[in-house]
N, C-alpha and C positions, 0 to 999 in steps of 0.2 A: 668566774673561770670553772674551768669546766670538775663535771664530779670527781669524784678519786673510782679506783672501779675496784666492785668487791674481789674476793682473794676466790682463786674458782675451785672448787676443788679437787681436782687434777694435779693442783700442786701436792698432794696429801702424795703422788705417786713414789717407788723406792726413785731415787739420785735429780730428782724434782730441785733446782735452781732457780727460784723466783728470779723471773727479766723483770732490770728497770727503768727506766718512766722514758719513753714515755706505752711501754709494755705494761707496765706494775701489772698486778692480780691476775698474770699468767705465766710457763719456765720456759728461763731460754733457755735451758738443752733441760737432758735429763741425763747428762754424765759423759755421750761423747760423741763435742760434735760433730766434729763427719765425720764421724755417721749415719748420724739423724740426715747429713744436707744427704747420701749418702742414696740413702734411702728415698728420700720426697723425692730427689730424680735418680728416682727406678722403677716412681710407683706405688714404693709403699707407706703404709701411713697414712699420722694423724695430725693436723695442727688446733691445737686448741686458739677460738680464736674467742672466747669467749666472753674477753674483757671488752673487746667494737662495739656500739651501742648497734641498736635494732631500731626502725623507723618503719613506722609503716603507713601506709595511705587507702583508705578506702572511702569507694561511694563512687557516681552513675559517671563523677568527670574529675578523677584523678591525675586521668589521662592524660585530659584538656588539659586543666590546670596544673599542673607537673608542667606540663608545655614550655610555658610558658616565661615556668620562673629558672628550667632549667638550661644548660647551654647543648641541650641533649636533644635531638629528635627525639619526641617518646609519641606521641600523641595517636600513636598507630602502632604504638610496643605488643606486638603479638606474645602470646602467653608463653613462656620461660626463657623466651630471647632477654639472655644476659644483656649489659650494658651497665657505664662507666656514666659518669657526668660533675661537672660544680657550675657552681655559683659563685657569682662574680658580684662584684663591688661595682656601686654606678663609674667609679675610671678604672675596669677590668681587670682588678686586681679576683684573686682566686682569695676566698673566703671558705665553703665550703665542697670538699670531696661527697662524692655517695659509689656507691657499687650496687647494682639494682636491677631486682627483677618484678612482674608481673604474673600472676599465675592466676588472671583471667581476672577476682573479684578483689584479689589485693595488690597493689605495687608495697615491695623488700627493697629495702635495704639497711646496707652499711655503715658507720660509720668510723673514723678517730674516738678510738677511748673519752670519754665523758664529754666530748666535745656536741651527741644529741642534743642535749638542750637548747643550743645556743640553734641547732639546727634546725629545733623546732620552734623555739620560739619568734625564727623567719619566714617561716611556714605561716605560720596562725598566721601572723600582719597583716601577709598577703592572699587571706583564705575570702574575700568577702564575701562572694552570695556564691563563687560553689560550693554545688555540693562534694563534698568530698573531706576526711576525718583526717585529720593525725594523729597517732597516737606512739609513742615510749612504752618500746617493750623490750628491753634491755636485762628488764630485773625480770625478764617467763626465760623470752628464748637467747642462744649462747651460737654463737658462732661457727664451724665447725670447717678449717678445709679439708679437702680432699684434693692430691696430687693431680698432674695428667697423667692418664695413668694410670687411674689407680680400677683395679676393679671390687672396689669396695662397695654392698648389696648398702644402699638407702632404703634410713628409715620410714617403713611407710609416711606417717608422721612432719616429716620435714620438706621446706620445701626448696628449690636445688637450682643458682645461678651456675650457670659452665660458662664458663670461658675456655681459651686455649692455653692457660697457665694450671687450670682445674677445675675443684667444684667448690661450692661453696655451699654450703649446709645450712638452712635460721633450721634450729636443731629446742623443745624444747627443754629448757637450761633442765629439769625436773629425771631430763632422759641422759646428761651427759653424763655423767658415771660406770653408766649400763651401758651406754656408746663407747668408749672408753674399752673397757672390758671385753669387749667383742671382736673390738676394730682396728686394736691396737698396732706396733710402734705408736704412743705419742714421743709426739717429734715437739722440740721446741722454738722459739720463734724468731732463734736470732739464723736458723738454718733458713728458716722461708727467708729471711732478711739479704741474706747473702746469694740468695735466689735469687730474689726481686731483682739486688743490684746488678749480679751478671746481670739480669735479661732488663737494664735501661727503665727498671721499671717508677717514675716516681711513685713519694709517696707527700701525705697532706703531711703541713709540719717540719718534716723533716728538710727533702724538697721544695721547701717553699719558704715567704717570706711574707710581710707583710706590703713588697711595694711586688711581689711575681704573676705574670703574665704567664699562660699557656700558652704560647709561643717560645717562650726561655727553657721549658722539660713535653718539648714533646708529646703537649694535649691535643692539638690539631688534629681534628681527624679518628683517636680517642670515644677522646671527653668531649670536643664540639662538635657539630655540627656547623659545617659553615653555612649551607643551603638555609637556614632560619633563620632567622629576629626574630623578635619579642623577648629578648631577654632583656638580664641588664645589664649593663656592661658589652653588649654586641657590641656598639662601632668604634671601642677599642678595637677588639679582636677582629672585625673587622680592616680598619684603618690598616694594622699592622702588618691583617696577613698583603690585605693589597698591593701600602706603599714604603714599607719599612722594613725594617728587620724589629726583631726583639733587643733589651739594652742588652741581656745576658744571653747565655747557652750554656744546658748541662749540656756534661765531660761524663767519663767514663776511664777511674784510673785505673793505673796497676803499679799500687802500691813496693815500696822495698819492699821482701821479705825477709831482709836479715836487725830491720827493728821489730822493738821486743812485741812494742805498743802501739796501735796500730792510734792514728788519730783524728779524734773524738768530733760531731757535726761544731760545724762552725769552726774547724782548723781553721788558717788563714794560708788560701793561691799562693804563688809567690813564682811568676816567675826565677829559673836555678839557675841561670845568668847573673839573678840580683842579691843572688844569695838573700841570707832567712831577715835582710834590712832590708830585703828592697819594697817594692810596692808589693799593696797587697790588686791579688785582684780577683779573686774570689774566694770560697773559701770551701767546704769540704761536707755535704751533705749525708750520707753517706758513710761507714767505712765498715769491711765485711771480713773477716778469713773465708776464703773460697777456699773448698776439698779440692778443688783439682786449680784456680790457679791462681791460686797464693792468697796476700793479701789486699783489695781489690775496693772501690768507693766511690762512690758520684760525690762531682764539687758543681755550682756553679759559676760557672767567669765572662771575665769582659768577652762581651762576643768579638770585640775588635785579637781577645791573644790567640795570637800562629795557630796554627793546628798542631801541627810539627813540634813546636816548641817545648824543650825538656818540662818541667813546673814542680814546683817542691811545697809538700804539704804542711807547715811547721816547720820543720827537719827532717820530712823522711820526701826523699827523691821521688818520682809521677812518670810516668809514663801518659800522655794520652789518648784515646777511642772517639770520635766526631760521636756525637748524638745527638745531636741540635748541629745542622748546619751555619754558620758563623753571617 
């Protein structure tokens, strides 16, 4: 089982409400969810992600070695260029997802809370004679997210992973409180999750289950490089891409705004015409309240569900938008 995250010191900030699984250890919000979302969308504030696992790989052969294990092309990854990658099972099912950057001497990765131990165990089992050293840095390094458009000055000690969605800082954990004091407002993970759902971005453990393959979530091209082989599960990736279609597809849902409660992860999705007793065609992966769109969700449904069919998430009416083409 994943190791529980220790509580962030920023939970002592005014208004902080602790997050629930899988984000225990940091704040869900600091008292005003929609204000925090608007601040993120405007490029201000920061999100405490210090509960996420941090793993580093050093050594002269680190990138060539990781290239053999990851779905992403990283053998020639330039210093400072951010990317994301997966580790698959032999059958092509997603086991790990990492967000990474290399600074020229060290490859820095962050992963889902508590998952770093299993990730490290796999990496160590595949090291053989390569000159690469893997380390769990979670206890000393905290991840902090700055939104796209932020003009916050990055501390000199931080390693930066910059993407179109913002910058992830690998910050010494001892500096987290001083960073918060200088660069607020602090924003909770619920605001970041709402913007993630809006952007149709999958997350390991929420949009995935034990049989998810990358094609179902739109991870082909962003986390999976189709022009490389030599990694576990590559045969499945190539076969589905070239010869078939994935059995399921990710969809974006606009939920009925009159409902008080959001359908939680795992809520069955059915055709609206079949009612609540109809055949289950998928499940809710993440739901959120968005400051402009209202209640929204991501769901994983069977590929043959008509793209224009009204759906039901439990008892909640839902209109779908295509994320992954059927």
